[in-house]
Each structure stands twice: as C-alpha cells, then as structure tokens.
C-alpha positions in Angstrom: 5.7 -20.1 34.2 6.3 -18.0 30.9 9.7 -17.8 29.1 10.3 -14.3 30.5 9.4 -15.2 34.1 12.6 -13.6 35.3 11.2 -10.2 34.8 8.1 -10.9 37.0 7.7 -11.3 40.8 6.0 -14.6 41.7 2.6 -14.4 43.1 2.1 -16.6 46.2 -1.1 -18.7 46.5 -2.4 -20.7 49.1 -1.7 -24.1 47.4 2.0 -23.1 47.1 2.3 -23.4 51.0 0.3 -26.5 51.3 3.4 -28.8 51.1 5.7 -26.4 53.2 6.4 -26.5 56.8 5.1 -23.6 59.1 7.6 -21.1 60.4 6.8 -22.4 64.0 8.2 -25.7 62.9 11.8 -24.1 62.7 11.9 -23.0 66.3 11.8 -19.3 65.4 11.5 -17.0 68.3 8.0 -15.9 69.1 8.9 -12.3 68.7 9.4 -12.8 65.0 6.0 -14.2 64.5 3.7 -11.9 66.4 3.8 -8.5 68.2 5.2 -8.6 71.7 1.7 -8.5 73.3 0.5 -11.6 71.5 3.6 -13.9 72.0 2.6 -15.0 75.4 -0.5 -16.5 74.1 1.1 -18.7 71.5 1.6 -22.3 72.9 4.9 -23.9 72.3 5.4 -26.0 69.1 7.2 -29.3 69.3 10.4 -29.1 67.6 10.8 -30.7 64.2 13.3 -33.6 63.7 16.7 -32.6 62.9 18.5 -33.6 60.0 21.0 -35.4 62.0 18.4 -37.9 63.0 18.5 -39.1 59.5 22.1 -39.4 59.3 23.6 -43.0 59.0 24.9 -44.1 62.4 27.3 -47.0 61.7 27.4 -48.0 58.1 29.7 -45.6 56.4 29.8 -47.4 53.2 26.1 -46.6 52.4 25.8 -44.4 49.3 25.1 -40.8 49.8 22.2 -40.8 47.5 20.2 -43.3 49.7 20.7 -41.0 52.7 19.5 -37.9 50.7 16.4 -39.9 49.5 15.8 -41.0 53.1 15.9 -37.4 54.4 13.6 -36.2 51.6 11.1 -38.8 52.3 10.8 -37.8 56.0 10.6 -34.1 55.2 7.7 -34.8 52.7 6.0 -36.7 55.5 6.3 -33.6 58.0 5.2 -31.3 55.1 2.0 -33.3 54.6 1.3 -33.0 58.5 1.7 -29.4 58.3 -0.6 -28.9 55.2 -3.2 -30.8 57.0 -3.0 -28.3 59.9 -3.1 -25.5 57.5 -6.3 -26.8 56.0 -7.9 -26.8 59.4 -6.8 -23.2 59.8 -8.7 -22.2 56.7 -12.0 -23.8 57.9 -12.1 -22.8 61.6 -14.2 -24.8 64.0 -16.8 -22.7 66.0 -15.7 -24.6 69.0 -12.2 -23.2 68.8 -11.4 -20.7 71.5 -10.3 -17.2 70.7 -6.7 -17.8 71.6 -6.5 -20.8 69.4 -8.1 -19.0 66.4 -5.8 -16.1 66.9 -2.8 -18.2 67.0 -3.8 -20.3 64.0 -4.8 -17.4 62.0 -1.2 -15.9 62.3 0.1 -18.7 60.4 -2.2 -18.2 57.2 -0.6 -17.0 53.9 -1.3 -13.3 52.7 -2.0 -13.1 48.8 0.5 -10.8 46.9 -0.3 -8.9 43.6 1.8 -9.8 40.6 3.8 -6.9 39.7 5.4 -6.0 36.4 9.0 -4.8 36.5 9.5 -2.1 33.8 12.8 -1.0 35.1 14.6 -3.9 33.5 13.2 -3.0 30.1 14.0 0.7 30.5 17.6 -0.1 31.3 17.8 -2.6 28.4 16.2 -0.3 25.9 17.2 3.4 26.6 14.9 4.7 24.0 11.8 3.4 25.9 9.8 5.6 28.2 6.3 5.4 29.8 3.4 7.8 29.2 0.0 8.1 30.6 -1.3 6.0 27.6 1.4 3.4 27.3 5.2 3.0 26.2 6.7 5.2 23.4 10.0 5.8 21.7 11.7 9.0 22.4 14.1 8.9 19.5 11.2 8.2 17.0 9.0 10.8 18.5 11.6 13.6 18.4 13.7 12.7 15.4 11.4 10.6 13.3 10.3 13.4 11.0 6.7 14.3 10.0 4.5 11.2 10.6 1.3 11.2 8.7 0.2 7.7 9.3 -0.3 6.3 12.8 2.7 4.5 14.0 3.5 2.5 17.1 5.8 3.7 19.8 5.6 7.2 17.9 2.0 8.4 18.0 0.4 5.5 19.4 1.3 4.2 22.8 1.9 0.5 23.1 1.2 -1.8 26.0 3.9 -4.6 26.2 1.4 -7.3 27.1 2.6 -11.1 27.4 5.5 -10.7 24.9 7.4 -7.5 25.5 10.8 -8.5 24.4 9.6 -9.6 21.1 7.7 -6.2 20.4 10.7 -4.1 21.6 13.2 -6.1 19.5 11.0 -5.6 16.5 10.9 -1.8 16.8 14.5 -1.6 17.6 15.5 -3.4 14.4 13.1 -1.3 12.3 14.6 1.0 9.7 12.7 4.0 10.8 14.0 3.6 14.3 17.5 3.2 13.1 17.1 6.5 11.1 15.8 8.2 14.2 18.8 6.9 16.2 21.1 8.3 13.6 19.5 11.6 13.5 19.6 11.6 17.4 23.5 10.8 17.3 24.0 13.7 14.9 22.0 16.1 17.1 23.6 15.2 20.3 27.2 15.3 18.8 29.1 18.5 19.7 29.3 20.1 16.4 31.3 23.4 16.1 29.2 25.7 13.9 32.3 27.9 13.2 34.2 25.0 11.9 31.5 24.0 9.6 31.2 27.6 8.2 35.0 27.5 7.8 34.7 24.6 5.5 33.3 26.7 2.8 35.4 28.9 0.6 35.4 32.6 1.2 34.1 33.2 -2.3 31.1 31.1 -1.6 30.5 32.9 1.6 30.8 36.3 0.1 28.3 35.1 -2.8 25.7 34.0 -0.3 26.1 37.3 1.7 25.6 39.2 -1.4 22.4 37.2 -2.3 21.0 37.6 1.1 21.6 41.5 1.2 19.7 41.8 -2.0 16.9 39.7 -0.8 16.6 41.7 2.4 16.7 45.0 0.2 13.9 43.7 -1.9 11.9 42.8 1.2 12.5 46.0 2.8 11.4 48.0 -0.3 8.3 46.0 -0.5 7.4 46.8 3.1 8.0 50.4 2.6 5.7 50.3 -0.3 3.1 48.6 1.8 2.9 45.6 -0.6 1.6 42.0 0.4 5.0 40.4 1.0 4.4 36.6 1.5 2.4 36.5 -1.8 4.5 38.7 -4.0 8.2 38.2 -2.8 9.1 35.4 -5.0 7.7 37.0 -8.2 9.3 40.4 -7.3 12.6 38.8 -6.8 12.5 36.9 -10.1 11.5 40.1 -11.9 14.5 41.9 -10.4 16.8 38.9 -11.4 15.6 39.3 -15.0 16.5 42.9 -15.1 20.2 41.9 -15.1 21.2 41.3 -11.4 23.6 38.3 -11.9 23.8 37.4 -8.2 20.1 36.9 -8.2 20.1 34.9 -11.5 22.9 32.5 -10.4 21.0 32.0 -7.0 17.7 31.1 -8.7 19.5 28.9 -11.3 21.3 27.0 -8.6 18.2 26.6 -6.5 16.8 24.2 -9.0 19.6 21.7 -7.8 20.1 22.8 -4.2 16.3 23.3 -3.5 17.3 26.4 -1.5 15.6 29.6 -2.6 15.1 31.8 0.6 11.8 32.7 -1.0 9.3 30.4 0.7 6.5 32.0 2.8 8.1 30.6 5.9 11.4 32.2 5.3 10.1 35.5 4.2 8.0 35.6 7.5 11.3 35.1 9.4 13.1 37.7 7.3 10.3 40.2 8.0 10.6 39.5 11.6 14.3 40.0 11.6 13.9 43.2 9.9 11.2 44.3 12.3 13.3 43.5 15.2 16.3 45.2 13.9 14.5 48.4 13.2 12.6 48.4 16.3 15.7 47.7 18.4 17.7 50.7 16.8 14.8 53.0 17.3 14.2 51.9 21.0 18.1 52.2 21.7 17.9 55.8 20.5 14.7 56.6 22.4 15.7 55.2 25.7 18.4 57.9 26.0 16.4 60.9 24.5 13.7 63.2 25.7 10.5 62.6 23.6 7.0 63.8 22.8 4.1 61.3 23.1 1.2 61.2 20.5 -1.6 58.9 20.9 -5.2 58.6 19.7 -8.1 56.1 20.2 -10.1 54.6 17.4 -12.4 51.7 16.9 -11.7 49.2 14.0 -14.2 47.2 11.9 -14.3 44.3 14.4 -15.5 46.9 17.0 -12.1 46.6 19.0 -10.7 49.6 20.6 -7.2 50.4 19.5 -4.8 52.9 20.7 -2.3 54.2 18.1 1.0 55.3 19.8 3.7 57.5 18.2 6.8 59.3 19.4 8.8 62.1 18.3 12.4 62.6 19.4 15.8 63.7 18.1 17.6 60.9 16.3 20.8 61.6 14.6 20.2 65.3 14.5 16.9 65.0 12.9 13.5 65.3 14.8 11.0 62.7 13.4 7.8 61.0 14.2 7.9 57.2 14.5 5.2 54.8 14.9 5.6 52.8 18.1 2.6 50.3 18.0 -1.0 49.6 18.8 -2.5 49.0 22.2 -5.7 46.9 22.7 -8.1 48.6 25.1 -10.8 46.9 27.1 -12.3 50.2 28.0 -11.8 53.7 26.9 -11.6 55.3 30.4 -8.8 57.6 31.4 -7.6 55.2 34.0 -7.5 52.2 31.7 -5.6 54.1 29.0 -3.0 55.3 31.4 -2.3 51.9 32.7 -1.9 50.5 29.2 0.4 53.2 28.1 2.5 52.7 31.3 2.6 49.0 30.7 3.5 49.6 27.1 6.6 51.8 28.1 7.5 49.3 30.6 7.5 46.4 28.2 9.7 48.4 25.7 12.0 49.6 28.6 11.3 53.2 27.8 11.6 55.5 30.7 8.5 57.5 31.0 10.2 60.1 32.9 11.7 61.3 29.6 8.5 62.4 28.3 8.3 66.1 27.9 5.3 66.7 25.6 2.1 64.8 25.1 -0.5 65.4 22.4 -4.0 63.9 22.5 -7.5 64.9 21.1 -9.7 67.3 22.7 -12.4 64.9 24.4 -12.8 64.9 28.1 -11.4 61.5 28.4 -8.0 62.8 27.0 -8.0 66.6 28.1 -9.8 66.4 31.4 -8.1 68.6 33.9 -9.0 66.7 37.0 -9.3 62.9 35.9 -8.2 63.1 32.1 -5.5 61.1 30.6 -3.2 64.2 30.3 -3.6 64.9 34.0 -2.6 61.3 34.8 0.2 61.3 32.5 1.6 64.6 33.9 1.7 62.9 37.2 3.9 60.2 35.9 6.2 62.8 34.3 5.6 66.2 36.0 8.0 67.9 33.6 5.8 67.0 30.7 3.4 69.4 28.9 0.0 68.7 27.4 -0.8 70.1 23.8 -4.2 69.6 22.6 -4.8 68.6 19.0 -5.4 71.8 17.1 -7.2 70.3 14.2 -9.5 68.5 16.6 -10.2 71.8 18.4 -11.0 73.5 15.0 -13.4 70.7 14.2 -15.1 71.0 17.6 -15.7 74.7 17.0 -17.9 74.2 14.1 -19.6 71.1 15.9 -20.4 73.2 19.0 -22.1 75.8 16.7 -24.2 73.0 15.0 -25.8 72.4 18.3 -26.8 76.2 18.8 -27.8 76.7 15.2 -30.3 74.1 13.8 -30.1 75.4 10.3 -26.4 74.3 10.3 -27.0 70.8 11.7 -29.8 70.4 8.9 -27.5 71.5 6.1 -24.8 69.0 7.3 -27.4 66.1 7.2 -28.7 67.2 3.9 -25.2 67.2 2.2 -24.5 63.7 3.6 -27.8 62.2 2.3 -27.3 63.8 -1.0 -23.8 62.2 -1.4 -25.0 58.8 -0.2 -27.8 58.8 -2.8 -25.6 59.2 -5.7 -22.6 57.2 -4.3 -24.5 54.1 -3.5 -26.7 54.0 -6.6 -25.3 53.5 -10.1 -28.7 54.2 -11.7 -29.0 57.5 -9.9 -25.4 58.5 -10.6 -25.9 57.7 -14.2 -28.9 60.0 -14.5 -26.9 62.9 -12.8 -24.2 62.3 -15.3 -26.6 62.5 -18.2 -28.2 65.7 -17.0 -24.6 67.3 -16.7 -23.8 66.4 -20.2 -27.3 67.6 -21.3 -26.3 71.1 -19.8 -22.9 71.0 -21.6 -20.9 70.6 -18.4 -18.3 68.2 -17.5 -19.5 65.5 -15.4 -18.5 65.4 -11.8 -19.4 63.6 -8.6 -20.5 65.0 -5.4 -18.1 65.3 -2.3 -18.7 63.7 0.9 -19.1 66.2 3.9 -18.0 64.9 7.2 -18.8 66.5 10.6 -15.5 65.5 12.0 -13.7 66.9 9.0 -14.9 70.4 8.3 -12.2 70.9 5.7 -14.6 68.8 3.4 -17.7 71.1 3.9 -16.3 73.9 1.8 -15.7 71.6 -1.1 -19.0 69.9 -0.7 -20.9 73.1 -0.6 -19.1 74.7 -3.7 -19.8 71.4 -5.6 -23.5 71.6 -4.8 -23.9 75.3 -5.7 -21.8 74.7 -8.9 -24.3 71.9 -10.1 -27.3 73.1 -8.2 -29.6 73.4 -11.2 -28.6 69.9 -12.7 -29.0 68.4 -9.1 -32.6 69.7 -8.9 -33.6 68.4 -12.4 -31.9 65.0 -11.5 -33.9 64.6 -8.4 -37.3 65.7 -10.4 -36.6 63.1 -12.9 -35.8 60.4 -10.4 -38.9 61.0 -8.3 -41.2 60.8 -11.4 -39.7 57.5 -12.3 -39.2 55.9 -9.0 -41.5 57.6 -6.7 -39.2 57.0 -3.6 -40.0 59.2 -0.5 -36.3 59.7 0.2 -35.8 61.4 -3.1 -38.7 63.8 -2.5 -37.4 64.5 1.0 -34.0 65.5 -0.1 -35.3 67.6 -3.0 -37.8 69.4 -0.7 -34.9 70.4 1.8 -32.6 71.3 -1.1 -35.0 73.8 -2.5 -35.6 75.6 0.8 -34.3 79.0 0.4 -33.0 79.3 3.9 -30.9 76.1 3.5 -29.4 77.3 0.2 -28.6 80.7 1.9 -26.8 78.9 4.7 -24.8 76.9 2.2 -23.6 80.1 0.5 -22.8 81.6 4.0 -20.9 78.5 4.9 -18.8 78.9 1.8 -17.7 82.4 2.7 -16.8 81.5 6.2 -15.0 78.3 5.6 -12.5 79.9 3.1 -10.3 81.5 5.8 -11.0 78.7 8.2 -9.9 76.2 5.8 -6.5 78.2 5.4 -5.9 77.9 9.1 -6.9 74.1 8.9 -4.4 73.4 6.1 -1.7 75.4 8.1 -2.1 73.2 11.0 -2.1 70.0 8.9 1.2 71.1 7.1 4.3 69.0 7.6 6.5 71.9 8.8 3.8 73.5 11.0 5.2 76.2 13.3 3.2 76.4 16.6 5.2 79.1 17.9 3.6 81.6 15.6 0.1 80.0 16.1 -1.3 83.1 17.5 -0.5 85.1 14.3 -2.1 82.6 12.2 -5.3 82.5 14.3 -5.4 86.2 14.2 -5.3 86.3 10.5 -8.2 84.0 10.4 -10.1 86.1 12.7 -9.4 89.2 10.9 -10.6 87.6 7.6 -13.9 86.6 9.4 -14.3 90.2 10.6 -13.8 91.4 7.0 -16.6 89.2 5.8 -18.8 90.4 8.4 -18.2 94.0 7.5 -19.1 93.2 3.9 -22.4 91.7 5.0 -23.2 94.6 7.2 -22.5 97.2 4.3 -24.4 95.0 1.7 -21.1 94.7 -0.3 -20.9 91.1 -1.1 -20.2 91.1 -4.7 -16.8 89.1 -4.2 -18.4 86.5 -2.1 -20.3 83.3 -2.6 -23.4 84.9 -1.0 -23.7 87.0 -4.2 -25.2 84.0 -5.9 -28.3 84.1 -3.8 -30.6 85.7 -6.3 -29.7 83.4 -9.1 -30.4 80.3 -6.9 -33.6 81.9 -5.5 -34.9 82.2 -9.1 -34.0 78.5 -9.9 -36.1 77.5 -6.8 -38.9 79.6 -7.9 -39.0 78.3 -11.5 -39.0 74.6 -10.1 -42.0 75.2 -7.6 -45.4 74.4 -8.9 -47.6 77.1 -9.8 -50.3 76.2 -7.4 -47.8 76.3 -4.6 -46.5 79.6 -5.6 -50.2 81.0 -5.7 -51.0 79.5 -2.2 -47.8 81.0 -0.8 -46.2 77.8 0.2 -42.8 79.0 -0.7 -41.3 81.3 1.7 -40.0 84.7 0.6 -36.4 85.2 2.0 -34.7 88.6 2.1 -31.0 88.1 1.9 -30.2 91.2 4.1 -32.5 90.0 6.8 -31.0 86.6 6.7 -27.6 87.9 7.1 -28.7 90.1 10.1 -30.6 87.3 11.8 -28.3 84.3 11.0 -25.1 85.2 9.1 -23.5 87.9 11.2 -24.4 86.2 14.6 -22.9 83.0 13.2 -19.6 84.7 12.4 -19.5 86.3 15.9 -20.0 82.9 17.5 -17.4 81.3 15.3 -14.8 83.9 16.0 -15.2 83.4 19.8 -15.0 79.7 19.7 -11.6 79.9 17.8 -10.2 82.4 20.1 -11.0 80.3 23.2 -9.8 77.1 21.4 -6.4 78.4 20.4 -5.5 80.0 23.5 -1.8 79.3 24.2 0.0 79.1 27.6 3.0 81.4 28.4 5.3 78.4 28.6 4.3 77.2 25.1 4.7 80.9 23.7 8.2 80.8 25.3 9.3 78.1 23.0 8.8 80.6 20.0 11.9 82.6 21.0 14.1 79.4 19.9 12.6 79.5 16.4 15.1 81.2 13.9 11.9 82.3 11.8 10.7 84.4 14.6 14.0 86.5 15.1 13.9 90.3 14.5 16.4 92.3 12.7 20.0 92.1 13.9 19.8 95.5 15.6 17.0 94.5 17.9 18.6 91.1 18.8 20.1 92.1 22.2 16.8 92.2 24.2 15.0 89.8 22.1 13.6 86.8 24.0 15.0 87.5 27.4 11.7 87.1 29.2 10.9 83.9 27.3 14.5 82.5 28.1 13.9 83.1 31.8 10.7 81.3 31.8 12.1 78.2 30.3 15.1 78.3 32.6 12.9 78.7 35.6 10.5 75.9 34.5 13.1 73.3 33.6 15.6 74.4 36.3 13.7 73.4 39.4 12.6 69.9 40.6 9.1 69.2 40.2 6.7 67.5 42.5 3.3 66.4 41.6 0.5 65.0 43.9 -2.4 63.0 42.5 -4.9 60.9 44.5 -2.7 61.0 47.6 0.4 59.7 45.5 3.4 62.0 45.2 6.0 62.0 42.4 9.3 63.8 42.5 11.7 64.4 39.6 14.9 66.2 39.4 15.2 69.2 37.1 16.6 69.0 33.6 18.8 72.1 34.2 21.2 72.1 37.0 21.8 75.8 37.3 19.1 78.1 35.8 21.3 81.1 35.7 23.7 79.3 33.6 21.3 78.1 31.3 19.7 81.6 30.9 23.2 83.0 29.9 23.7 80.2 27.4 20.3 80.8 25.8 21.4 84.5 25.4 24.8 83.6 23.9 22.7 81.2 21.4 20.9 84.2 19.8 23.6 85.0 17.2 23.6 81.3 16.1 19.9 81.5 15.7 20.4 84.6 13.5 22.9 82.7 11.3 20.5 79.9 11.0 17.7 82.2 9.9 19.9 83.8 7.3 20.5 80.3 5.7 
C-alpha cells in the first residue's frame, strides 16, 4: 500500500477472502444472499461457534489477554476451514449437482476495479481542473500572461501518476503560479472604476483628454484624406507635435517613461473602429426617422467578386446629402438575390425600408425590368417609392445601341482602343511617337483612351487622333519598317481608310452637344426637373448639324477637315496601289447622305426615348425655385402639379407581386389640405429664387 492509499479505493482480490469466513457462517437470512426464487435451494449452514463459548467459565482471575488470544486462535481455525471450502468452489467438481454448484458459486468474490478519487484533490487544490488531455491550472492558464515555452499545467496537461501530491505541491509553490494567483485576486476584487479615476487630479485628466482629442482629430484628418492610417499615424502625429503643439510634445516626451503612446497599430485600429461606429451611429439615427432615396450599383472587383455599393440620400440637419452606407457581397447577380441582400442589409442596420421614396439604379434589365427587375421588387417592399433610371447610363446606352446597327461605328471604337493600347503599354513605341511630334515642331502629347461605357471620352480621343493624324501615320510606318509586327500593319491599314476617318470627323461633330448634356447630368447640382429642356437643347443642336450637312455648309464643323485628311491618306499610299485603284474614292457629300444624316436621326430618336419623364417626376419641378415664372403669373403656377403630388402621396398604396400584397398608409392625411399648403408655399419659393 502506498503512502497516499487514503485517496484510493481498495481493490479486492480472491486471496483477501481466503482467510475470511463466508457470509453464511454468520447466520444471515437467505434473502440477503440470493433472490427470493433461489433461497429455497440453499441448504442450511451450521451456525458458527459464538464468542461466548470461548469466555472463561469459572476462573475470573485469568488475564484478559489470554482469553483474547484464545478467541483469536479459534477464529483463525474456523477461517482456514472456510478458505478450504472456497478453494473447492473455485475448482468445481463435474460430479457436483446443479443445485450444489449454484449455491457454491453464490459465495464467490467479484473483482472490483481500482478507482482514482480526483474529487479530494480538486477540493484541496481549487486551481486544479481536469481536461480531455489531463489536469491543468486554471489560474496560470488565464492569468499567467503570454507563454512561449511549453509549461506543465498551463499548455501541457499533466497526468498525476503515482505521486500526485508531490507534483501539485511543487506547482502550487512555484513563482509563476503565485504570480497568476495574485493577478486573479486583483481581477476578482471589486474595484470601482470611478474611484480609480477620481484618484487622479483634474489637471491630469484634462491634459489626457486634450491629448486624446488631438489624436482623434489627426486620425480623422488622415481618414478623410484617404491615407494609410496604421503605417503613417505615429509619424504624422510626431510631425504635428514638432510644429509647436505643446500637448502632443509633452505626451511624446512623457511616453518615454510611461511607455504609453496611444500610437501603436493596435490602438490606432481601435480608435478607427470607434470613429467608424460613432459616425455610423449618428448617420443611422438620422436615417431611421427620415424619408430617403436609395442609390445602388453592382460591380466586380479584381478578385472576381460581385459587390453591390449602397448609398443613401436624405435630409440631415436641413441639408440633403449623399452618404455611403457600405458594400454587399453578392453570390449571384440576379434581381431576386440582390433584392434579398438589400432587404437583409436594411434589417441589419435597423432602417425601415418603408421610408424609401426614390431609388436609382442603372438601365440593365436586371435593375430596370418592369416585371421581374430589382426596381419592381423594391417597389413592392415600399409602394410609395419611385424608380429613376441612371441618366448617364441611358445616354451611354444610346450610342452603344447605335454601334450595333452601324458596323462602321463599332469598328472605329475598336480602332481607337487598339491604337491607345499600342502606345500605352510600349515605352519604345511611345518614344518613337514623341520623337515624330518633336520633329514636326509640335508639343508631345499622348493619346486618350476611348471607352464604350464612357462616351464622354470618345470626343477627346477622336479630336486627339485628328490633331496628330499625320504624325501617327508616320510613326506607324516607321515602327512597321523596324519591327514588322502584323498588329502595327493592321492598325495602320484601318486608320488610313477614308470611311473610318470620315466617321471619326462625324463623331466629333455629333458628340459635342451630346457631351454638354452628359456634363450637365454629371454636375453636382443637377436639376432633373428641367431635364426635358436640356434634352431638347441637345436635340436642337443635333438638328442644326444635320441641316448644315444637308446644305453642304460645314465650314464651322470638324467635318470640314475631310479634304486635308484625304490628301494625307493619298500621299502615304503606295503608287502601285493608287494605280491599281486599291484606295477607295470617298465623296464627302455622299458619305453624309448615306451614313452621317441617318446616324444623327437614329441618335435623336434614342435620346428622346431614353429621357422620357413621367408626369409624377415632372410634377416635382413645380417645387424648384429655379423654375418659377414672374411674380404676375405666380397665382396659377403649378396648381396641376401640386394636385398630382397631393393625390399620389395622399392615398394609401397597395401593391401585389407574386401573390403577396403590401399595404402602406399615405404620407399625407388630407390631400386637400396639402394642396392648399402647397399653394400658400409659392410666395416663399419666390423669395428663395430671388436670393
């Protein structure tokens, strides 16, 4: 038996009972030994001799020790007899009957496993607990600090083995364990944070607040400037301190002793998170109580992940501003999936989607579909909302649709892009182009990229090619003679086609009024209420160009340079090709009749169809002070539009989509009262317009 045997349960063996008497020898009732159905088969066991038989009868003067020894000897004799019987039980005789074997087997000993009692150790050592791998110390694991090396009871589970007390006492008396216990005591103590703060003087607290305010202002400035924060924050703060900010200078000088700078990457990340949460909470608190307009657009990033950018516009403090709300990762770019993602986004931000009154998406079918598009699904969630298509996207689609009908326009677009790539991604070719421009006495310029989705760039790209047309052709000839690249020859061949050059000149004239409309739509203070007037001005300018082409009066247009460019093409065409008639003879007037004028007609129709405004959207123009007439005509101004707005927002709306019905209450309780209020508001609009 080991020295710590008190913590174990003794495991009984057959040898332990060899010198003991059987239970039947003590005259127990049969029901205690076997079940009731088996007690009848057990034969009676003779009673053992009682202790009184070994008591002295007459001699009272005999010592007690002798009596005890006599009793002990008799019990030992009986035990030996019982052990011999048990041995015969272990080796049964095949001649023994079933009843005898059953009765003898009932007196055999059953082995018991030796069990370790961990409860006593856990009660004695409160820091000890058992894990799946072994025993660990809860104090050292939680409050022992960072542990690089492997330590027992911390990151290595321990098996107690044969000497558990020795291991536990050794760990309990170690310095690291004592340090962990002290930290646990400090952590578990009820410390009043307010009392700890009050221990410092008011001047110290004000100085710390002043430093933190300046640090937050520096961080906010860097974020607004879109600088890398974690890498540059400390150097930027030190630079500001060197400019004469005494609080920061004192803080930096004291940090050498206190080791507290508030400029580590971890602290800067936490400060950035605090600023983000503060700004977001203030914006969301304002948005939850206001009617707003939703702006969203989908794009694919460099990792080929679909992202939906979400913005909102609402009245905040008397000013209507746009605010970025976040990015939504999209698994699929279907209208149903985008609608569910937006709905989950608003629910997560606790923004009532019923307050949405306007939504602006691009013009693709996924967004603008009338039956299953995103705008139709969003109008079902908020029946009082109104969909506005992206006007710039519509204008880009007008020219993109024309490129499908006019192959020459699509070929010109590809040529401009190939020409730009040739000089953009090759320093050698760009250097040759620069040398030729200097040889002609011109200021070196680079070509401009023309993008199909941004037709605002096509005008400048075409003008730059026309302006440097002769030097571009000479550069391509020189590069082909030196490099013999088929790509150079192909671009040069298309660029010297007279119909391509004529289409380039035509596009320059047409895109000038279209770009004016494009810039108007992209302006910061765009007024969509007078959109029809701006569209009409563009259409009138296109008709004016068409009239000039029909009357052969195109001296003030870019198309007037057609003769000069045709001569350059003819001069740079080989004599043999000219003799064989390989170069087409283009007649400018015939080109305008066959291609130019039909192109202008189609573009005019596309713009008129794309910028058709609904009556409700036009009605908002009556609320714009810039559209007010003179004071004499103010009485009847806008009455029809005011009535249309009062009727739309003064009635409950019900929308049914895919069998689901959405009902919302009206924004205006009494439409007649709202109409009268709008009429009374007209003099105030006049005063606003005069300002």
